[in-house]
PDB file of the backbone (N, CA, C, O) and the ligand in Angstrom, with CONECT records:
HET     ZN  A 101       1
ATOM      1  N   MET A   1      11.496 -15.166 -18.352  1.00  0.00           N
ATOM      2  CA  MET A   1      11.985 -14.069 -17.522  1.00  0.00           C
ATOM      3  C   MET A   1      12.026 -14.531 -16.063  1.00  0.00           C
ATOM      4  O   MET A   1      11.050 -15.080 -15.551  1.00  0.00           O
ATOM      5  N   THR A   2      13.143 -14.309 -15.410  1.00  0.00           N
ATOM      6  CA  THR A   2      13.313 -14.724 -14.031  1.00  0.00           C
ATOM      7  C   THR A   2      13.276 -13.518 -13.112  1.00  0.00           C
ATOM      8  O   THR A   2      13.863 -12.480 -13.418  1.00  0.00           O
ATOM      9  N   ALA A   3      12.591 -13.649 -11.992  1.00  0.00           N
ATOM     10  CA  ALA A   3      12.496 -12.550 -11.037  1.00  0.00           C
ATOM     11  C   ALA A   3      13.244 -12.920  -9.757  1.00  0.00           C
ATOM     12  O   ALA A   3      13.053 -13.997  -9.193  1.00  0.00           O
ATOM     13  N   THR A   4      14.095 -12.003  -9.316  1.00  0.00           N
ATOM     14  CA  THR A   4      14.772 -12.158  -8.043  1.00  0.00           C
ATOM     15  C   THR A   4      14.085 -11.240  -7.041  1.00  0.00           C
ATOM     16  O   THR A   4      14.098 -10.019  -7.197  1.00  0.00           O
ATOM     17  N   VAL A   5      13.495 -11.824  -6.028  1.00  0.00           N
ATOM     18  CA  VAL A   5      12.705 -11.050  -5.075  1.00  0.00           C
ATOM     19  C   VAL A   5      13.588 -10.575  -3.929  1.00  0.00           C
ATOM     20  O   VAL A   5      14.435 -11.313  -3.427  1.00  0.00           O
ATOM     21  N   ARG A   6      13.374  -9.340  -3.531  1.00  0.00           N
ATOM     22  CA  ARG A   6      14.118  -8.789  -2.393  1.00  0.00           C
ATOM     23  C   ARG A   6      13.216  -7.829  -1.644  1.00  0.00           C
ATOM     24  O   ARG A   6      12.095  -7.546  -2.067  1.00  0.00           O
ATOM     25  N   ARG A   7      13.723  -7.330  -0.519  1.00  0.00           N
ATOM     26  CA  ARG A   7      12.965  -6.404   0.313  1.00  0.00           C
ATOM     27  C   ARG A   7      13.722  -5.083   0.405  1.00  0.00           C
ATOM     28  O   ARG A   7      14.950  -5.060   0.491  1.00  0.00           O
ATOM     29  N   ILE A   8      12.959  -3.974   0.385  1.00  0.00           N
ATOM     30  CA  ILE A   8      13.536  -2.645   0.565  1.00  0.00           C
ATOM     31  C   ILE A   8      12.903  -2.038   1.803  1.00  0.00           C
ATOM     32  O   ILE A   8      11.682  -2.058   1.954  1.00  0.00           O
ATOM     33  N   GLY A   9      13.729  -1.499   2.688  1.00  0.00           N
ATOM     34  CA  GLY A   9      13.210  -0.796   3.851  1.00  0.00           C
ATOM     35  C   GLY A   9      12.605  -1.733   4.879  1.00  0.00           C
ATOM     36  O   GLY A   9      12.730  -2.953   4.772  1.00  0.00           O
ATOM     37  N   ALA A  10      11.952  -1.159   5.869  1.00  0.00           N
ATOM     38  CA  ALA A  10      11.413  -1.928   6.984  1.00  0.00           C
ATOM     39  C   ALA A  10       9.907  -1.796   7.119  1.00  0.00           C
ATOM     40  O   ALA A  10       9.320  -2.354   8.046  1.00  0.00           O
ATOM     41  N   CYS A  11       9.273  -1.068   6.211  1.00  0.00           N
ATOM     42  CA  CYS A  11       7.833  -0.849   6.280  1.00  0.00           C
ATOM     43  C   CYS A  11       7.093  -2.139   5.934  1.00  0.00           C
ATOM     44  O   CYS A  11       7.463  -2.831   4.985  1.00  0.00           O
ATOM     45  N   THR A  12       6.055  -2.463   6.694  1.00  0.00           N
ATOM     46  CA  THR A  12       5.295  -3.682   6.429  1.00  0.00           C
ATOM     47  C   THR A  12       3.826  -3.384   6.138  1.00  0.00           C
ATOM     48  O   THR A  12       2.978  -4.270   6.241  1.00  0.00           O
ATOM     49  N   GLU A  13       3.527  -2.131   5.774  1.00  0.00           N
ATOM     50  CA  GLU A  13       2.161  -1.770   5.415  1.00  0.00           C
ATOM     51  C   GLU A  13       1.758  -2.485   4.124  1.00  0.00           C
ATOM     52  O   GLU A  13       2.614  -2.814   3.303  1.00  0.00           O
ATOM     53  N   PRO A  14       0.456  -2.724   3.945  1.00  0.00           N
ATOM     54  CA  PRO A  14       0.011  -3.274   2.659  1.00  0.00           C
ATOM     55  C   PRO A  14       0.356  -2.308   1.524  1.00  0.00           C
ATOM     56  O   PRO A  14       0.136  -1.102   1.638  1.00  0.00           O
ATOM     57  N   ALA A  15       0.885  -2.835   0.457  1.00  0.00           N
ATOM     58  CA  ALA A  15       1.250  -1.987  -0.676  1.00  0.00           C
ATOM     59  C   ALA A  15       0.007  -1.532  -1.426  1.00  0.00           C
ATOM     60  O   ALA A  15      -0.960  -2.281  -1.560  1.00  0.00           O
ATOM     61  N   THR A  16       0.044  -0.301  -1.913  1.00  0.00           N
ATOM     62  CA  THR A  16      -1.064   0.243  -2.692  1.00  0.00           C
ATOM     63  C   THR A  16      -0.631   0.646  -4.089  1.00  0.00           C
ATOM     64  O   THR A  16      -1.468   0.901  -4.954  1.00  0.00           O
ATOM     65  N   THR A  17       0.675   0.705  -4.312  1.00  0.00           N
ATOM     66  CA  THR A  17       1.200   1.207  -5.571  1.00  0.00           C
ATOM     67  C   THR A  17       2.294   0.283  -6.083  1.00  0.00           C
ATOM     68  O   THR A  17       3.120  -0.217  -5.320  1.00  0.00           O
ATOM     69  N   LEU A  18       2.278   0.071  -7.382  1.00  0.00           N
ATOM     70  CA  LEU A  18       3.364  -0.654  -8.039  1.00  0.00           C
ATOM     71  C   LEU A  18       4.156   0.329  -8.901  1.00  0.00           C
ATOM     72  O   LEU A  18       3.608   0.983  -9.788  1.00  0.00           O
ATOM     73  N   ILE A  19       5.446   0.418  -8.621  1.00  0.00           N
ATOM     74  CA  ILE A  19       6.335   1.246  -9.432  1.00  0.00           C
ATOM     75  C   ILE A  19       7.178   0.326 -10.298  1.00  0.00           C
ATOM     76  O   ILE A  19       7.770  -0.637  -9.812  1.00  0.00           O
ATOM     77  N   GLU A  20       7.225   0.635 -11.586  1.00  0.00           N
ATOM     78  CA  GLU A  20       8.043  -0.134 -12.519  1.00  0.00           C
ATOM     79  C   GLU A  20       9.280   0.667 -12.878  1.00  0.00           C
ATOM     80  O   GLU A  20       9.203   1.868 -13.137  1.00  0.00           O
ATOM     81  N   GLY A  21      10.407   0.000 -12.890  1.00  0.00           N
ATOM     82  CA  GLY A  21      11.640   0.629 -13.369  1.00  0.00           C
ATOM     83  C   GLY A  21      12.004   0.058 -14.723  1.00  0.00           C
ATOM     84  O   GLY A  21      12.207  -1.147 -14.871  1.00  0.00           O
ATOM     85  N   ARG A  22      12.085   0.942 -15.714  1.00  0.00           N
ATOM     86  CA  ARG A  22      12.398   0.500 -17.081  1.00  0.00           C
ATOM     87  C   ARG A  22      13.703   1.107 -17.560  1.00  0.00           C
ATOM     88  O   ARG A  22      14.053   2.233 -17.206  1.00  0.00           O
ATOM     89  N   SER A  23      14.412   0.342 -18.369  1.00  0.00           N
ATOM     90  CA  SER A  23      15.668   0.824 -18.915  1.00  0.00           C
ATOM     91  C   SER A  23      15.390   1.857 -20.003  1.00  0.00           C
ATOM     92  O   SER A  23      14.325   1.857 -20.620  1.00  0.00           O
ATOM     93  N   GLN A  24      16.360   2.732 -20.225  1.00  0.00           N
ATOM     94  CA  GLN A  24      16.232   3.761 -21.253  1.00  0.00           C
ATOM     95  C   GLN A  24      16.846   3.282 -22.559  1.00  0.00           C
ATOM     96  O   GLN A  24      17.770   2.469 -22.580  1.00  0.00           O
ATOM     97  N   ILE A  25      16.306   3.806 -23.635  1.00  0.00           N
ATOM     98  CA  ILE A  25      16.851   3.525 -24.954  1.00  0.00           C
ATOM     99  C   ILE A  25      17.116   4.862 -25.633  1.00  0.00           C
ATOM    100  O   ILE A  25      16.252   5.739 -25.629  1.00  0.00           O
ATOM    101  N   ASP A  26      18.294   5.028 -26.213  1.00  0.00           N
ATOM    102  CA  ASP A  26      18.584   6.178 -27.055  1.00  0.00           C
ATOM    103  C   ASP A  26      18.262   7.508 -26.390  1.00  0.00           C
ATOM    104  O   ASP A  26      17.496   8.313 -26.919  1.00  0.00           O
ATOM    105  N   GLY A  27      18.849   7.722 -25.245  1.00  0.00           N
ATOM    106  CA  GLY A  27      18.753   9.019 -24.613  1.00  0.00           C
ATOM    107  C   GLY A  27      17.424   9.332 -23.961  1.00  0.00           C
ATOM    108  O   GLY A  27      17.176  10.482 -23.598  1.00  0.00           O
ATOM    109  N   GLY A  28      16.586   8.370 -23.807  1.00  0.00           N
ATOM    110  CA  GLY A  28      15.409   8.573 -22.991  1.00  0.00           C
ATOM    111  C   GLY A  28      14.130   8.891 -23.733  1.00  0.00           C
ATOM    112  O   GLY A  28      13.101   9.132 -23.102  1.00  0.00           O
ATOM    113  N   LEU A  29      14.163   8.898 -25.059  1.00  0.00           N
ATOM    114  CA  LEU A  29      12.932   9.190 -25.789  1.00  0.00           C
ATOM    115  C   LEU A  29      12.019   7.973 -25.844  1.00  0.00           C
ATOM    116  O   LEU A  29      10.805   8.097 -26.011  1.00  0.00           O
ATOM    117  N   ALA A  30      12.612   6.813 -25.704  1.00  0.00           N
ATOM    118  CA  ALA A  30      11.807   5.594 -25.661  1.00  0.00           C
ATOM    119  C   ALA A  30      12.254   4.793 -24.450  1.00  0.00           C
ATOM    120  O   ALA A  30      13.369   4.953 -23.954  1.00  0.00           O
ATOM    121  N   TYR A  31      11.377   3.944 -23.995  1.00  0.00           N
ATOM    122  CA  TYR A  31      11.697   3.171 -22.807  1.00  0.00           C
ATOM    123  C   TYR A  31      11.695   1.698 -23.129  1.00  0.00           C
ATOM    124  O   TYR A  31      10.891   1.203 -23.919  1.00  0.00           O
ATOM    125  N   GLY A  32      12.625   1.014 -22.488  1.00  0.00           N
ATOM    126  CA  GLY A  32      12.864  -0.374 -22.841  1.00  0.00           C
ATOM    127  C   GLY A  32      12.282  -1.353 -21.860  1.00  0.00           C
ATOM    128  O   GLY A  32      11.183  -1.174 -21.335  1.00  0.00           O
ATOM    129  N   ALA A  33      13.045  -2.385 -21.630  1.00  0.00           N
ATOM    130  CA  ALA A  33      12.546  -3.543 -20.897  1.00  0.00           C
ATOM    131  C   ALA A  33      12.263  -3.208 -19.441  1.00  0.00           C
ATOM    132  O   ALA A  33      12.911  -2.359 -18.830  1.00  0.00           O
ATOM    133  N   LEU A  34      11.280  -3.903 -18.918  1.00  0.00           N
ATOM    134  CA  LEU A  34      10.964  -3.810 -17.504  1.00  0.00           C
ATOM    135  C   LEU A  34      12.079  -4.490 -16.713  1.00  0.00           C
ATOM    136  O   LEU A  34      12.365  -5.668 -16.928  1.00  0.00           O
ATOM    137  N   LYS A  35      12.711  -3.747 -15.795  1.00  0.00           N
ATOM    138  CA  LYS A  35      13.862  -4.273 -15.059  1.00  0.00           C
ATOM    139  C   LYS A  35      13.572  -4.537 -13.591  1.00  0.00           C
ATOM    140  O   LYS A  35      14.129  -5.460 -12.997  1.00  0.00           O
ATOM    141  N   VAL A  36      12.714  -3.741 -13.020  1.00  0.00           N
ATOM    142  CA  VAL A  36      12.436  -3.928 -11.600  1.00  0.00           C
ATOM    143  C   VAL A  36      10.995  -3.516 -11.309  1.00  0.00           C
ATOM    144  O   VAL A  36      10.467  -2.579 -11.908  1.00  0.00           O
ATOM    145  N   GLN A  37      10.380  -4.228 -10.388  1.00  0.00           N
ATOM    146  CA  GLN A  37       9.056  -3.865  -9.895  1.00  0.00           C
ATOM    147  C   GLN A  37       9.177  -3.643  -8.397  1.00  0.00           C
ATOM    148  O   GLN A  37       9.745  -4.470  -7.684  1.00  0.00           O
ATOM    149  N   VAL A  38       8.640  -2.522  -7.921  1.00  0.00           N
ATOM    150  CA  VAL A  38       8.718  -2.181  -6.506  1.00  0.00           C
ATOM    151  C   VAL A  38       7.311  -1.849  -6.015  1.00  0.00           C
ATOM    152  O   VAL A  38       6.595  -1.064  -6.636  1.00  0.00           O
ATOM    153  N   TYR A  39       6.932  -2.445  -4.915  1.00  0.00           N
ATOM    154  CA  TYR A  39       5.619  -2.186  -4.320  1.00  0.00           C
ATOM    155  C   TYR A  39       5.786  -1.251  -3.139  1.00  0.00           C
ATOM    156  O   TYR A  39       6.750  -1.364  -2.381  1.00  0.00           O
ATOM    157  N   ALA A  40       4.837  -0.315  -2.980  1.00  0.00           N
ATOM    158  CA  ALA A  40       4.932   0.655  -1.900  1.00  0.00           C
ATOM    159  C   ALA A  40       3.548   1.004  -1.372  1.00  0.00           C
ATOM    160  O   ALA A  40       2.547   0.906  -2.082  1.00  0.00           O
ATOM    161  N   CYS A  41       3.517   1.417  -0.099  1.00  0.00           N
ATOM    162  CA  CYS A  41       2.291   1.971   0.472  1.00  0.00           C
ATOM    163  C   CYS A  41       2.190   3.441   0.062  1.00  0.00           C
ATOM    164  O   CYS A  41       3.101   3.985  -0.563  1.00  0.00           O
ATOM    165  N   ASP A  42       1.076   4.074   0.422  1.00  0.00           N
ATOM    166  CA  ASP A  42       0.899   5.481   0.058  1.00  0.00           C
ATOM    167  C   ASP A  42       2.038   6.346   0.587  1.00  0.00           C
ATOM    168  O   ASP A  42       2.510   7.262  -0.087  1.00  0.00           O
ATOM    169  N   GLN A  43       2.468   6.035   1.802  1.00  0.00           N
ATOM    170  CA  GLN A  43       3.494   6.861   2.440  1.00  0.00           C
ATOM    171  C   GLN A  43       4.836   6.759   1.726  1.00  0.00           C
ATOM    172  O   GLN A  43       5.608   7.718   1.716  1.00  0.00           O
ATOM    173  N   HIS A  44       5.118   5.607   1.131  1.00  0.00           N
ATOM    174  CA  HIS A  44       6.427   5.393   0.534  1.00  0.00           C
ATOM    175  C   HIS A  44       6.408   5.390  -0.988  1.00  0.00           C
ATOM    176  O   HIS A  44       7.419   5.095  -1.626  1.00  0.00           O
ATOM    177  N   ALA A  45       5.262   5.719  -1.566  1.00  0.00           N
ATOM    178  CA  ALA A  45       5.182   5.700  -3.026  1.00  0.00           C
ATOM    179  C   ALA A  45       6.173   6.687  -3.648  1.00  0.00           C
ATOM    180  O   ALA A  45       6.796   6.398  -4.670  1.00  0.00           O
ATOM    181  N   ARG A  46       6.305   7.850  -3.018  1.00  0.00           N
ATOM    182  CA  ARG A  46       7.244   8.844  -3.546  1.00  0.00           C
ATOM    183  C   ARG A  46       8.692   8.355  -3.433  1.00  0.00           C
ATOM    184  O   ARG A  46       9.481   8.497  -4.367  1.00  0.00           O
ATOM    185  N   ALA A  47       9.025   7.781  -2.282  1.00  0.00           N
ATOM    186  CA  ALA A  47      10.376   7.247  -2.100  1.00  0.00           C
ATOM    187  C   ALA A  47      10.655   6.135  -3.099  1.00  0.00           C
ATOM    188  O   ALA A  47      11.768   6.006  -3.610  1.00  0.00           O
ATOM    189  N   ALA A  48       9.628   5.333  -3.371  1.00  0.00           N
ATOM    190  CA  ALA A  48       9.803   4.238  -4.324  1.00  0.00           C
ATOM    191  C   ALA A  48      10.167   4.782  -5.704  1.00  0.00           C
ATOM    192  O   ALA A  48      11.017   4.223  -6.396  1.00  0.00           O
ATOM    193  N   ARG A  49       9.515   5.877  -6.096  1.00  0.00           N
ATOM    194  CA  ARG A  49       9.794   6.473  -7.415  1.00  0.00           C
ATOM    195  C   ARG A  49      11.151   7.145  -7.470  1.00  0.00           C
ATOM    196  O   ARG A  49      11.862   7.040  -8.470  1.00  0.00           O
ATOM    197  N   THR A  50      11.518   7.849  -6.380  1.00  0.00           N
ATOM    198  CA  THR A  50      12.706   8.691  -6.441  1.00  0.00           C
ATOM    199  C   THR A  50      13.959   8.010  -5.903  1.00  0.00           C
ATOM    200  O   THR A  50      15.073   8.380  -6.275  1.00  0.00           O
ATOM    201  N   GLU A  51      13.788   7.017  -5.031  1.00  0.00           N
ATOM    202  CA  GLU A  51      14.963   6.423  -4.396  1.00  0.00           C
ATOM    203  C   GLU A  51      15.087   4.922  -4.647  1.00  0.00           C
ATOM    204  O   GLU A  51      16.195   4.409  -4.803  1.00  0.00           O
ATOM    205  N   TRP A  52      13.973   4.228  -4.687  1.00  0.00           N
ATOM    206  CA  TRP A  52      14.060   2.773  -4.779  1.00  0.00           C
ATOM    207  C   TRP A  52      14.314   2.322  -6.207  1.00  0.00           C
ATOM    208  O   TRP A  52      14.984   1.316  -6.438  1.00  0.00           O
ATOM    209  N   VAL A  53      13.779   3.068  -7.164  1.00  0.00           N
ATOM    210  CA  VAL A  53      14.121   2.822  -8.565  1.00  0.00           C
ATOM    211  C   VAL A  53      15.211   3.820  -8.926  1.00  0.00           C
ATOM    212  O   VAL A  53      14.973   5.028  -8.941  1.00  0.00           O
ATOM    213  N   ARG A  54      16.392   3.321  -9.211  1.00  0.00           N
ATOM    214  CA  ARG A  54      17.553   4.200  -9.368  1.00  0.00           C
ATOM    215  C   ARG A  54      17.925   4.375 -10.837  1.00  0.00           C
ATOM    216  O   ARG A  54      17.707   3.485 -11.660  1.00  0.00           O
ATOM    217  N   PRO A  55      18.491   5.545 -11.149  1.00  0.00           N
ATOM    218  CA  PRO A  55      19.026   5.730 -12.483  1.00  0.00           C
ATOM    219  C   PRO A  55      20.058   4.633 -12.783  1.00  0.00           C
ATOM    220  O   PRO A  55      20.744   4.179 -11.867  1.00  0.00           O
ATOM    221  N   PRO A  56      20.179   4.206 -14.021  1.00  0.00           N
ATOM    222  CA  PRO A  56      19.564   4.763 -15.232  1.00  0.00           C
ATOM    223  C   PRO A  56      18.137   4.282 -15.475  1.00  0.00           C
ATOM    224  O   PRO A  56      17.565   4.588 -16.521  1.00  0.00           O
ATOM    225  N   LEU A  57      17.564   3.560 -14.568  1.00  0.00           N
ATOM    226  CA  LEU A  57      16.188   3.115 -14.786  1.00  0.00           C
ATOM    227  C   LEU A  57      15.225   4.284 -14.586  1.00  0.00           C
ATOM    228  O   LEU A  57      15.468   5.170 -13.768  1.00  0.00           O
ATOM    229  N   THR A  58      14.146   4.271 -15.331  1.00  0.00           N
ATOM    230  CA  THR A  58      13.115   5.305 -15.239  1.00  0.00           C
ATOM    231  C   THR A  58      11.894   4.734 -14.530  1.00  0.00           C
ATOM    232  O   THR A  58      11.399   3.677 -14.919  1.00  0.00           O
ATOM    233  N   PRO A  59      11.395   5.420 -13.485  1.00  0.00           N
ATOM    234  CA  PRO A  59      10.240   4.896 -12.764  1.00  0.00           C
ATOM    235  C   PRO A  59       8.919   5.278 -13.417  1.00  0.00           C
ATOM    236  O   PRO A  59       8.730   6.403 -13.878  1.00  0.00           O
ATOM    237  N   PHE A  60       8.024   4.319 -13.441  1.00  0.00           N
ATOM    238  CA  PHE A  60       6.659   4.559 -13.891  1.00  0.00           C
ATOM    239  C   PHE A  60       5.715   4.021 -12.829  1.00  0.00           C
ATOM    240  O   PHE A  60       5.982   2.981 -12.227  1.00  0.00           O
ATOM    241  N   THR A  61       4.635   4.709 -12.602  1.00  0.00           N
ATOM    242  CA  THR A  61       3.606   4.185 -11.715  1.00  0.00           C
ATOM    243  C   THR A  61       2.666   3.327 -12.540  1.00  0.00           C
ATOM    244  O   THR A  61       2.008   3.808 -13.462  1.00  0.00           O
ATOM    245  N   ALA A  62       2.614   2.062 -12.199  1.00  0.00           N
ATOM    246  CA  ALA A  62       1.762   1.139 -12.939  1.00  0.00           C
ATOM    247  C   ALA A  62       0.353   1.225 -12.371  1.00  0.00           C
ATOM    248  O   ALA A  62       0.131   0.923 -11.199  1.00  0.00           O
ATOM    249  N   ILE A  63      -0.586   1.632 -13.194  1.00  0.00           N
ATOM    250  CA  ILE A  63      -1.956   1.801 -12.703  1.00  0.00           C
ATOM    251  C   ILE A  63      -2.895   0.735 -13.250  1.00  0.00           C
ATOM    252  O   ILE A  63      -4.044   0.632 -12.823  1.00  0.00           O
ATOM    253  N   ALA A  64      -2.411  -0.040 -14.177  1.00  0.00           N
ATOM    254  CA  ALA A  64      -3.286  -1.036 -14.785  1.00  0.00           C
ATOM    255  C   ALA A  64      -3.400  -2.294 -13.937  1.00  0.00           C
ATOM    256  O   ALA A  64      -4.402  -3.007 -13.996  1.00  0.00           O
ATOM    257  N   GLU A  65      -2.369  -2.558 -13.153  1.00  0.00           N
ATOM    258  CA  GLU A  65      -2.361  -3.785 -12.363  1.00  0.00           C
ATOM    259  C   GLU A  65      -2.820  -3.506 -10.949  1.00  0.00           C
ATOM    260  O   GLU A  65      -2.275  -2.618 -10.293  1.00  0.00           O
ATOM    261  N   PRO A  66      -3.801  -4.236 -10.462  1.00  0.00           N
ATOM    262  CA  PRO A  66      -4.171  -4.081  -9.057  1.00  0.00           C
ATOM    263  C   PRO A  66      -3.066  -4.613  -8.162  1.00  0.00           C
ATOM    264  O   PRO A  66      -2.405  -5.599  -8.489  1.00  0.00           O
ATOM    265  N   VAL A  67      -2.874  -3.954  -7.038  1.00  0.00           N
ATOM    266  CA  VAL A  67      -1.847  -4.362  -6.092  1.00  0.00           C
ATOM    267  C   VAL A  67      -2.537  -5.028  -4.910  1.00  0.00           C
ATOM    268  O   VAL A  67      -3.123  -4.360  -4.058  1.00  0.00           O
ATOM    269  N   VAL A  68      -2.460  -6.327  -4.872  1.00  0.00           N
ATOM    270  CA  VAL A  68      -3.128  -7.087  -3.826  1.00  0.00           C
ATOM    271  C   VAL A  68      -2.136  -8.072  -3.222  1.00  0.00           C
ATOM    272  O   VAL A  68      -1.399  -8.749  -3.940  1.00  0.00           O
ATOM    273  N   GLY A  69      -2.125  -8.144  -1.909  1.00  0.00           N
ATOM    274  CA  GLY A  69      -1.323  -9.163  -1.253  1.00  0.00           C
ATOM    275  C   GLY A  69       0.162  -8.881  -1.240  1.00  0.00           C
ATOM    276  O   GLY A  69       0.966  -9.792  -1.041  1.00  0.00           O
ATOM    277  N   ARG A  70       0.540  -7.627  -1.450  1.00  0.00           N
ATOM    278  CA  ARG A  70       1.963  -7.265  -1.424  1.00  0.00           C
ATOM    279  C   ARG A  70       2.227  -6.333  -0.251  1.00  0.00           C
ATOM    280  O   ARG A  70       1.352  -5.575   0.168  1.00  0.00           O
ATOM    281  N   GLN A  71       3.432  -6.399   0.265  1.00  0.00           N
ATOM    282  CA  GLN A  71       3.853  -5.481   1.315  1.00  0.00           C
ATOM    283  C   GLN A  71       4.687  -4.374   0.710  1.00  0.00           C
ATOM    284  O   GLN A  71       5.382  -4.558  -0.289  1.00  0.00           O
ATOM    285  N   CYS A  72       4.597  -3.209   1.353  1.00  0.00           N
ATOM    286  CA  CYS A  72       5.485  -2.111   1.008  1.00  0.00           C
ATOM    287  C   CYS A  72       6.927  -2.595   1.089  1.00  0.00           C
ATOM    288  O   CYS A  72       7.328  -3.216   2.074  1.00  0.00           O
ATOM    289  N   GLY A  73       7.698  -2.310   0.056  1.00  0.00           N
ATOM    290  CA  GLY A  73       9.107  -2.709   0.055  1.00  0.00           C
ATOM    291  C   GLY A  73       9.370  -4.009  -0.666  1.00  0.00           C
ATOM    292  O   GLY A  73      10.529  -4.380  -0.855  1.00  0.00           O
ATOM    293  N   ASP A  74       8.318  -4.721  -1.080  1.00  0.00           N
ATOM    294  CA  ASP A  74       8.540  -5.893  -1.908  1.00  0.00           C
ATOM    295  C   ASP A  74       9.076  -5.449  -3.262  1.00  0.00           C
ATOM    296  O   ASP A  74       8.523  -4.544  -3.888  1.00  0.00           O
ATOM    297  N   ALA A  75      10.134  -6.074  -3.705  1.00  0.00           N
ATOM    298  CA  ALA A  75      10.718  -5.698  -4.988  1.00  0.00           C
ATOM    299  C   ALA A  75      11.131  -6.951  -5.738  1.00  0.00           C
ATOM    300  O   ALA A  75      11.487  -7.968  -5.142  1.00  0.00           O
ATOM    301  N   ALA A  76      11.075  -6.855  -7.052  1.00  0.00           N
ATOM    302  CA  ALA A  76      11.495  -7.979  -7.878  1.00  0.00           C
ATOM    303  C   ALA A  76      12.373  -7.459  -9.002  1.00  0.00           C
ATOM    304  O   ALA A  76      11.962  -6.601  -9.783  1.00  0.00           O
ATOM    305  N   ASP A  77      13.583  -7.987  -9.075  1.00  0.00           N
ATOM    306  CA  ASP A  77      14.482  -7.670 -10.189  1.00  0.00           C
ATOM    307  C   ASP A  77      14.257  -8.686 -11.298  1.00  0.00           C
ATOM    308  O   ASP A  77      14.312  -9.893 -11.064  1.00  0.00           O
ATOM    309  N   LEU A  78      14.005  -8.198 -12.496  1.00  0.00           N
ATOM    310  CA  LEU A  78      13.690  -9.064 -13.621  1.00  0.00           C
ATOM    311  C   LEU A  78      14.901  -9.174 -14.522  1.00  0.00           C
ATOM    312  O   LEU A  78      15.482  -8.170 -14.935  1.00  0.00           O
ATOM    313  N   VAL A  79      15.278 -10.422 -14.825  1.00  0.00           N
ATOM    314  CA  VAL A  79      16.460 -10.642 -15.640  1.00  0.00           C
ATOM    315  C   VAL A  79      16.045 -11.329 -16.943  1.00  0.00           C
ATOM    316  O   VAL A  79      16.894 -11.613 -17.788  1.00  0.00           O
TER     317      VAL A  79
HETATM  318 ZN    ZN A 101       5.567   1.896   3.300  1.00  0.00          ZN2+
END
């Protein structure tokens, strides 16, 4: 799996939240492959879920992975 890293927005706060964008399968009852990972600070966590991860991808807040050493707005597209 290859990740293309990019930046969203201009915020440089330490990230506290990882939002995952996953593709939908069969009308949304199941969720598919991880397509994008977006890191956000507390202030931008909501924007990350509602604006930075765009339809048709579904945003999930990843709570299992600690977020260390990332800046708000760091994003990785997974191919
Ligand atoms: Zn931020």
